[in-house]
C-alpha positions in Angstrom: -134.7 -121.7 -29.3 -137.9 -120.9 -27.3 -137.8 -117.7 -25.3 -138.9 -117.6 -21.6 -142.2 -116.1 -22.7 -142.7 -118.8 -25.3 -142.1 -121.5 -22.7 -144.6 -119.8 -20.4 -147.2 -119.7 -23.1 -146.6 -123.4 -24.0 -146.7 -124.4 -20.4 -150.1 -122.6 -19.9 -151.5 -124.3 -23.0 -150.5 -127.8 -21.8 -151.8 -127.1 -18.3 -155.1 -126.0 -19.7 -155.3 -129.3 -21.5 -154.6 -131.1 -18.2 -151.2 -132.2 -19.5 -149.0 -129.9 -17.3 -147.0 -132.9 -16.1 -144.8 -132.7 -19.2 -143.1 -129.7 -17.5 -142.5 -131.6 -14.2 -138.8 -131.8 -14.7 -138.2 -128.5 -16.6 -136.4 -126.7 -13.9 -133.8 -129.5 -13.6 -133.1 -129.7 -17.4 -130.0 -128.1 -19.0 -130.3 -125.8 -22.0 -130.1 -128.6 -24.6 -132.7 -130.7 -22.8 -135.0 -127.7 -22.5 -134.6 -127.2 -26.3 -135.4 -130.9 -26.8 -138.6 -130.6 -24.7 -139.7 -127.5 -26.6 -139.2 -129.3 -29.9 -141.1 -132.3 -28.7 -144.0 -130.2 -27.6 -144.0 -128.2 -30.7 -144.3 -131.4 -32.8 -147.5 -132.2 -30.8 -149.0 -128.8 -31.6 -152.3 -128.2 -29.9 -152.5 -130.5 -26.8 -156.3 -129.9 -26.7 -156.6 -131.5 -30.1 -154.5 -134.5 -29.1 -156.4 -135.0 -25.9 -159.7 -134.7 -27.7 -158.6 -137.3 -30.2 -157.7 -139.6 -27.4 -161.0 -139.1 -25.5 -163.3 -139.7 -28.5 -161.2 -142.5 -30.0 -161.0 -144.6 -26.8 -164.7 -144.0 -26.2 -165.5 -145.3 -29.7 -163.1 -148.2 -29.2 -164.9 -149.2 -26.0 -168.3 -149.1 -27.8 -167.0 -151.2 -30.7 -165.6 -153.7 -28.3 -169.0 -154.3 -26.8 -170.4 -155.6 -30.1 -169.2 -158.1 -32.6 -170.8 -156.2 -35.4 -173.1 -159.0 -36.4 -176.3 -157.8 -34.8 -179.6 -157.0 -36.3 -179.2 -154.0 -38.7 -182.5 -152.6 -37.3 -181.3 -152.9 -33.8 -177.6 -152.1 -33.8 -175.8 -149.1 -35.0 -172.7 -151.2 -35.1 -174.0 -153.6 -37.8 -171.7 -154.1 -40.8 -173.8 -154.0 -44.0 -172.1 -155.3 -47.1 -171.2 -152.9 -50.0 -171.6 -153.8 -53.6 -169.5 -152.1 -56.4 -171.4 -149.7 -58.6 -169.8 -151.1 -61.7 -166.8 -153.1 -62.9 -164.0 -152.5 -65.3 -164.3 -156.0 -66.6 -168.1 -156.2 -66.7 -169.1 -152.7 -68.1 -169.5 -152.3 -71.8 -166.2 -151.4 -73.5 -167.7 -148.1 -74.8 -168.6 -147.2 -71.2 -165.1 -147.9 -69.9 -163.7 -145.8 -72.8 -165.9 -142.9 -71.8 -164.6 -143.1 -68.3 -161.1 -143.1 -69.5 -161.7 -140.2 -71.9 -163.1 -138.1 -69.1 -160.1 -138.9 -66.9 -157.7 -137.9 -69.6 -159.6 -134.7 -70.3 -159.5 -133.8 -66.5 -155.7 -134.3 -66.6 -155.4 -132.3 -69.8 -157.2 -129.4 -68.2 -154.9 -129.4 -65.2 -157.6 -130.4 -62.8 -156.1 -133.6 -61.5 -153.6 -134.1 -58.7 -152.0 -137.3 -57.4 -151.2 -138.0 -53.8 -148.7 -140.8 -52.9 -148.6 -142.2 -49.3 -145.0 -143.1 -48.9 -144.3 -142.9 -45.1 -143.3 -146.6 -44.6 -139.9 -148.2 -44.4 -139.0 -151.4 -46.1 -138.4 -153.2 -42.8 -140.2 -156.4 -43.7 -138.5 -156.4 -47.1 -135.1 -156.4 -45.3 -134.4 -152.7 -46.0 -134.0 -149.7 -43.8 -134.7 -147.4 -46.7 -138.1 -145.9 -47.6 -140.2 -148.6 -49.1 -140.6 -146.7 -52.4 -136.8 -147.1 -53.0 -137.2 -150.9 -53.2 -136.5 -152.6 -56.5 -138.7 -155.7 -57.0 -136.3 -157.2 -59.5 -137.9 -156.6 -62.9 -135.4 -156.5 -65.9 -135.0 -152.7 -65.8 -134.4 -152.7 -62.1 -136.4 -149.6 -61.3 -137.6 -148.8 -57.8 -141.2 -148.5 -56.9 -140.8 -144.7 -56.8 -139.3 -144.7 -60.3 -141.8 -147.0 -61.9 -144.7 -144.9 -60.5 -143.0 -141.6 -61.6 -142.6 -143.0 -65.1 -146.2 -144.0 -65.2 -147.3 -140.6 -64.1 -145.0 -138.9 -66.7 -146.6 -141.1 -69.4 -150.1 -140.1 -68.2 -149.1 -136.4 -68.6 -147.9 -137.1 -72.1 -151.0 -139.0 -73.1 -153.1 -136.1 -71.8 -151.0 -133.5 -73.6 -150.9 -135.5 -76.8 -154.7 -135.7 -76.9 -155.3 -132.1 -76.1 -155.1 -129.2 -78.5 -152.7 -126.3 -77.6 -151.5 -128.1 -74.5 -148.1 -128.9 -75.8 -146.0 -131.9 -75.2 -147.7 -132.9 -72.0 -150.2 -131.9 -69.3 -149.4 -131.0 -65.7 -150.5 -133.4 -63.0 -148.9 -132.3 -59.7 -147.7 -135.1 -57.4 -147.9 -134.8 -53.6 -145.7 -137.2 -51.8 -146.4 -137.8 -48.1 -143.4 -139.1 -46.2 -142.9 -139.7 -42.5 -140.2 -138.4 -40.1 -138.3 -141.7 -40.7 -138.4 -141.5 -44.5 -138.6 -137.8 -45.4 -134.9 -136.9 -45.8 -134.0 -140.1 -47.6 -137.0 -139.8 -50.0 -136.3 -136.2 -50.9 -132.6 -136.9 -51.5 -133.4 -140.0 -53.6 -135.7 -138.0 -55.9 -133.0 -135.3 -56.2 -130.3 -137.9 -57.1 -132.6 -139.4 -59.7 -133.4 -136.0 -61.2 -137.0 -136.5 -60.1 -137.3 -139.3 -62.7 -137.8 -136.8 -65.5 -140.7 -134.9 -63.9 -140.2 -131.1 -63.2 -139.3 -130.5 -59.6 -142.0 -127.8 -59.5 -144.6 -130.4 -60.0 -143.6 -132.5 -56.9 -144.4 -131.5 -53.4 -143.0 -133.4 -50.4 -144.8 -133.2 -47.0 -144.6 -135.2 -43.8 -147.4 -137.0 -42.0 -147.7 -136.0 -38.4 -147.3 -137.7 -35.0 -149.5 -138.0 -32.0 -148.5 -138.4 -28.3 -148.9 -141.8 -26.7 -151.3 -141.8 -23.7 -151.6 -143.8 -20.5 -154.9 -145.2 -19.3 -155.6 -142.0 -17.5 -155.4 -139.9 -20.7 -152.0 -138.4 -19.7 -149.3 -138.1 -22.3 -146.5 -140.6 -21.6 -143.0 -139.1 -21.1 -140.3 -141.1 -22.8 -137.7 -139.1 -20.9 -137.6 -136.0 -18.8 -137.4 -133.9 -21.9 -139.3 -135.9 -24.5 -142.9 -137.0 -24.9 -143.5 -140.5 -26.4 -145.0 -140.1 -29.8 -146.0 -142.4 -32.8 -146.9 -141.7 -36.4 -150.6 -140.8 -36.8 -151.1 -143.3 -39.7 -151.9 -142.6 -43.3 -155.1 -141.1 -42.2 -152.9 -138.3 -40.9 -152.9 -137.3 -44.6 -155.7 -134.8 -44.1 -154.1 -132.9 -41.2 -150.7 -133.0 -43.0 -152.1 -131.6 -46.2 -153.4 -128.6 -44.2 -150.3 -128.2 -42.0 -147.9 -128.3 -45.0 -149.9 -126.0 -47.2 -150.3 -128.7 -49.8 -154.1 -128.4 -49.9 -153.7 -124.6 -50.5 -151.3 -125.4 -53.3 -153.9 -127.6 -54.9 -156.4 -124.8 -54.6 -154.0 -122.4 -56.3 -153.5 -124.9 -59.2 -157.3 -125.1 -59.6 -157.3 -128.9 -58.9 -160.8 -130.4 -58.9 -160.1 -134.1 -58.6 -157.5 -136.0 -56.5 -156.3 -139.6 -56.8 -154.5 -141.1 -53.8 -152.7 -144.4 -53.4 -150.0 -146.3 -51.3 -146.5 -146.8 -52.5 -146.3 -150.6 -52.0 -148.5 -151.6 -55.0 -146.4 -152.5 -58.1 -149.4 -152.4 -60.4 -150.8 -149.0 -59.4 -151.6 -146.5 -62.1 -151.0 -143.1 -60.6 -153.8 -140.8 -61.7 -155.8 -143.8 -63.1 -157.9 -141.9 -65.7 -160.5 -144.7 -66.0 -161.2 -144.6 -62.2 -161.0 -140.8 -62.0 -163.4 -140.4 -64.9 -165.8 -143.0 -63.4 -166.0 -141.0 -60.2 -166.1 -137.6 -61.9 -168.9 -138.5 -64.2 -170.9 -139.6 -61.1 -170.2 -136.3 -59.5 -169.4 -138.0 -56.1 -167.4 -136.6 -53.2 -165.2 -139.7 -52.9 -164.6 -143.1 -54.5 -162.7 -146.3 -54.1 -161.4 -148.8 -56.6 -161.9 -152.2 -55.1 -161.2 -155.8 -56.1 -163.1 -159.0 -55.2 -161.7 -160.6 -52.1 -159.8 -163.8 -53.1 -160.8 -165.8 -49.9 -162.4 -165.2 -46.6 -159.0 -165.2 -44.8 -157.2 -162.9 -47.3 -155.6 -160.2 -45.0 -157.3 -157.2 -46.5 -160.0 -154.9 -45.2 -163.5 -154.8 -46.8 -165.8 -151.8 -47.4 -169.0 -151.9 -45.4 -171.7 -149.5 -44.3 -172.6 -148.8 -40.7 -175.5 -146.6 -40.0 -175.5 -145.8 -43.7 -172.0 -144.5 -43.6 -169.0 -146.1 -45.4 -166.4 -147.9 -43.2 -163.6 -150.3 -43.8 -163.5 -153.2 -41.4 -160.0 -154.6 -41.2 -159.6 -158.4 -41.6 -158.4 -158.8 -38.0 -161.5 -157.0 -36.8 -164.1 -158.7 -39.0 -166.4 -161.2 -37.1 -165.8 -164.7 -38.5 -169.4 -165.2 -39.2 -169.4 -162.2 -41.5 -166.0 -162.8 -43.1 -167.1 -166.3 -44.2 -170.7 -165.4 -45.2 -171.6 -166.2 -48.8 -174.4 -165.4 -51.2 -176.8 -168.3 -51.4 -177.2 -168.0 -55.2 -173.6 -167.2 -56.4 -171.5 -168.7 -53.6 -169.4 -165.6 -53.6 -168.4 -163.9 -50.4 -171.0 -161.4 -49.1 -168.3 -159.0 -48.0 -166.0 -159.0 -50.9 -165.3 -155.4 -51.8 -161.6 -155.5 -50.7 -159.9 -152.2 -49.9 -156.6 -151.9 -51.8 -155.9 -148.2 -51.1 -157.0 -146.7 -54.4 -158.9 -143.6 -53.6 -160.6 -140.7 -55.3 -161.7 -137.3 -53.9 -163.4 -134.3 -55.3 -161.2 -131.4 -54.2 -164.1 -129.9 -52.3 -164.5 -133.0 -50.2 -160.8 -133.4 -49.6 -160.5 -129.7 -48.5 -163.4 -130.4 -46.1 -161.5 -133.3 -44.6 -158.4 -131.1 -44.2 -160.1 -128.2 -42.4 -158.8 -128.2 -38.8 -162.0 -126.5 -37.7 -164.4 -128.6 -39.8 -166.6 -131.5 -39.0 -164.3 -134.2 -40.2 -161.2 -133.2 -38.1 -163.4 -132.6 -35.0 -165.2 -135.9 -35.3 -162.7 -138.3 -36.8 -161.9 -141.2 -34.4 -158.5 -142.9 -34.5 -157.8 -146.6 -34.1 -156.6 -147.5 -30.6 -153.7 -149.9 -30.1 -152.5 -150.9 -26.7 -148.7 -151.2 -26.8 -145.6 -151.5 -24.6 -144.5 -147.9 -24.8 -141.0 -146.8 -23.5 -141.5 -144.4 -20.6 -139.6 -142.5 -18.0 -138.8 -144.8 -15.1 -140.4 -144.5 -11.7 -137.2 -142.9 -10.3 -137.3 -140.4 -13.2 -133.7 -141.4 -14.1 -133.9 -143.5 -17.3 -136.2 -144.7 -20.1 -137.6 -148.2 -19.5 -139.8 -150.5 -21.6 -142.6 -152.2 -19.6 -143.2 -155.9 -19.7 -146.9 -155.4 -20.5 -148.9 -152.8 -22.5 -148.9 -149.5 -20.5 -150.6 -147.2 -22.9 -152.1 -146.5 -26.3 -150.9 -145.4 -29.7 -153.5 -143.6 -31.9 -153.5 -144.1 -35.7 -156.0 -143.0 -38.4 -156.4 -144.6 -41.8 -157.0 -142.8 -45.0 -160.4 -144.5 -45.5 -161.7 -143.3 -42.1 -162.8 -140.0 -43.7 -165.1 -141.6 -46.3 -167.9 -141.9 -43.7 -168.3 -138.2 -43.9 -169.1 -138.3 -47.6 -172.5 -139.9 -46.8 -174.1 -141.5 -49.9 -171.7 -139.7 -52.2 -169.2 -142.5 -52.5 -168.7 -144.6 -55.7 -167.1 -148.0 -55.9 -165.5 -149.3 -59.1 -164.5 -153.0 -59.2 -161.1 -153.4 -60.7 -159.3 -156.5 -61.8 -156.8 -158.0 -59.3 -154.3 -158.9 -62.0 -154.3 -155.3 -63.3 -154.6 -153.3 -60.1 -153.1 -155.0 -57.1 -149.6 -156.3 -56.6 -148.7 -155.7 -53.0 -145.1 -155.6 -51.9 -145.1 -156.1 -48.2 -143.2 -159.2 -47.3 -139.6 -160.4 -47.9 -138.5 -162.1 -51.2 -139.3 -165.8 -51.2 -142.1 -165.7 -48.6 -144.5 -166.5 -51.4 -147.2 -164.0 -50.5 -147.4 -160.2 -51.2 -143.6 -160.2 -51.8 -141.3 -158.8 -54.5 -141.3 -162.2 -56.4 -145.1 -162.4 -56.4 -145.4 -158.8 -57.5 -142.8 -159.3 -60.2 -144.8 -162.2 -61.7 -148.0 -160.1 -61.6 -146.4 -157.2 -63.5 -144.8 -159.5 -66.0 -148.1 -161.3 -66.5 -149.9 -158.1 -67.1 -147.4 -156.9 -69.7 -147.4 -160.2 -71.5 -151.2 -160.0 -71.7 -150.9 -156.6 -73.3 -148.8 -158.1 -76.1 -151.0 -161.1 -76.5 -154.1 -159.0 -76.8 -152.7 -157.6 -80.1 -151.8 -161.0 -81.4 -148.1 -161.0 -80.3 -146.3 -163.6 -78.2 -143.6 -163.5 -75.6 -141.1 -166.2 -74.8 -140.0 -165.9 -71.2 -139.6 -167.9 -68.0 -141.5 -166.9 -64.9 -138.7 -168.2 -62.8 -136.4 -165.5 -64.1 -136.5 -161.8 -63.8 -139.7 -161.6 -65.7 -140.7 -159.4 -68.6 -141.8 -155.8 -68.6 -142.8 -152.9 -70.9 -141.5 -149.5 -69.8 -144.2 -146.9 -68.9 -142.6 -144.7 -71.6 -144.1 -147.1 -74.1 -147.5 -147.9 -72.5 -149.3 -146.6 -69.4 -152.0 -149.3 -69.4 -151.6 -151.4 -72.5 -152.4 -148.7 -75.1 -150.2 -147.8 -78.1 -148.8 -151.4 -78.6 -150.7 -152.4 -81.7 -148.2 -151.1 -84.3 -145.2 -152.4 -82.3 -146.7 -155.9 -82.1 -147.4 -155.9 -85.8 -143.8 -154.9 -86.5 -142.1 -157.3 -84.1 -144.6 -160.2 -83.7 -142.7 -162.4 -81.2 -140.7 -160.9 -78.3 -137.6 -162.5 -76.9 -137.2 -163.6 -73.3 -136.7 -160.7 -70.9 -136.9 -158.1 -73.6 -137.9 -154.7 -72.4 -138.2 -151.3 -74.0 -137.3 -147.8 -72.9 -138.6 -146.0 -75.9 -141.1 -146.5 -78.8 -138.4 -148.0 -81.1 -136.3 -150.2 -78.8 -133.2 -151.9 -80.1 -134.0 -155.5 -79.2 -130.6 -156.7 -80.5 -128.8 -154.5 -78.1 -131.0 -155.8 -75.3 -130.0 -159.3 -76.4 -126.3 -158.5 -76.2 -126.6 -157.2 -72.7 -127.7 -160.6 -71.5 -125.4 -163.5 -70.8 -124.5 -165.9 -73.6 -126.2 -168.7 -71.6 -129.4 -166.8 -71.4 -129.4 -166.0 -75.1 -128.6 -169.6 -76.0 -131.4 -170.9 -73.8 -133.8 -168.3 -75.4 -132.7 -169.3 -78.9 -133.3 -173.0 -78.0 -136.8 -172.3 -76.8 -137.6 -170.1 -79.8 -136.4 -172.9 -82.1 -139.0 -175.3 -80.6 -141.9 -173.0 -81.5 
């Protein structure tokens, strides 16, 4: 509990930031309410920082609103210039891609790679109140997104260890999991219950993204009640401040991390630590990088990478002027703005540390996205909390890609393959778009292609639970040649948990009807 001298110091700090009104009812509060107010203000931290973020973000928002972004590049600093990928996984020579992968594996083997997972969201749109990472998309093994990603990371550490000399069974790739106040406790407990999915607990660090106060149009923090400031999560761009506040960035420094891979939890095809992408960026010695995919259509709801004033920006699909969103190349017919952001990011450690420094250029200049919202506030009679009928203030949110502008020209873009890199899980089952069933089909399709690449075949029905290869067997399609030679054809819904799976036991676990249907299909081949 805050002492009287603590309260005095906090009050003076907020008054100096022109936010002294948060103490307007302090004298009338009881002990528990005073403690609640102290906790609310402690969560905000430095009110000068919050007020500064509000001031520069609303100013930038007003400037952006005055332009549609489609002006002459020579005459408008708000012009969106298209970005082209530096190379592509599917277009580069196979030997070049192999070199990227070898470099990424070597980085992991040397202990210089860290992986950051953005996992602050809940599965609300999926019909779940749990953290989104706990969601099972319905593949045969019924693993959650968290577990599938943990198993892939574990496989990467084994690949790196196997290919190194004197490393032992596996390499160490620390995993930093960013949660939110809504998901932190449940996420930590879930990992504990699952024994951290086979990864040593010492290699996993949990930390929470922060919150920011909500502001009214006069730049005053909105009071939700007499003893609580209205706040909202600061977005996945709060990663940088959270890495600093939690000490995670210092932990990376102690571990001698030199390269960092970051991604969002709701991608069923993500390869945590993706050595091909990491190696691609490392060999170019860039500060930051993004793995992109070609935008499927002008109205696909994904942001695109652009440059503004020579700096990298992502323009969200809802903010992109229609004339630019639909623009095409006269020769190829492809979209001009087609480098879709799918939240696959690379950082050199030095640049990431720069982004996290609270006294550095990035944190002092970073602008947040402004959203006008109906924010619950203390009623005019100061008695209750009320929700207004129209927007009464703003919430401030930063996105992870907002920091890339500070890398200047030192940003590399690698074009990935949609079917291998992006299976979003955002909407409820059966909606037909970015949902568990569409992600399930994408994962199944990828794993079937892995088998077919080596001359094998798979008999399965896309209307069923799909088909999968456990990460313990293959991280990205490697190591399957001998298995395919030995087995040839793979039965419907077969899956493997180790290098020598008992397919007959897998068959016995299925219903008699499924086996009979499978046998009938196989007999027709």
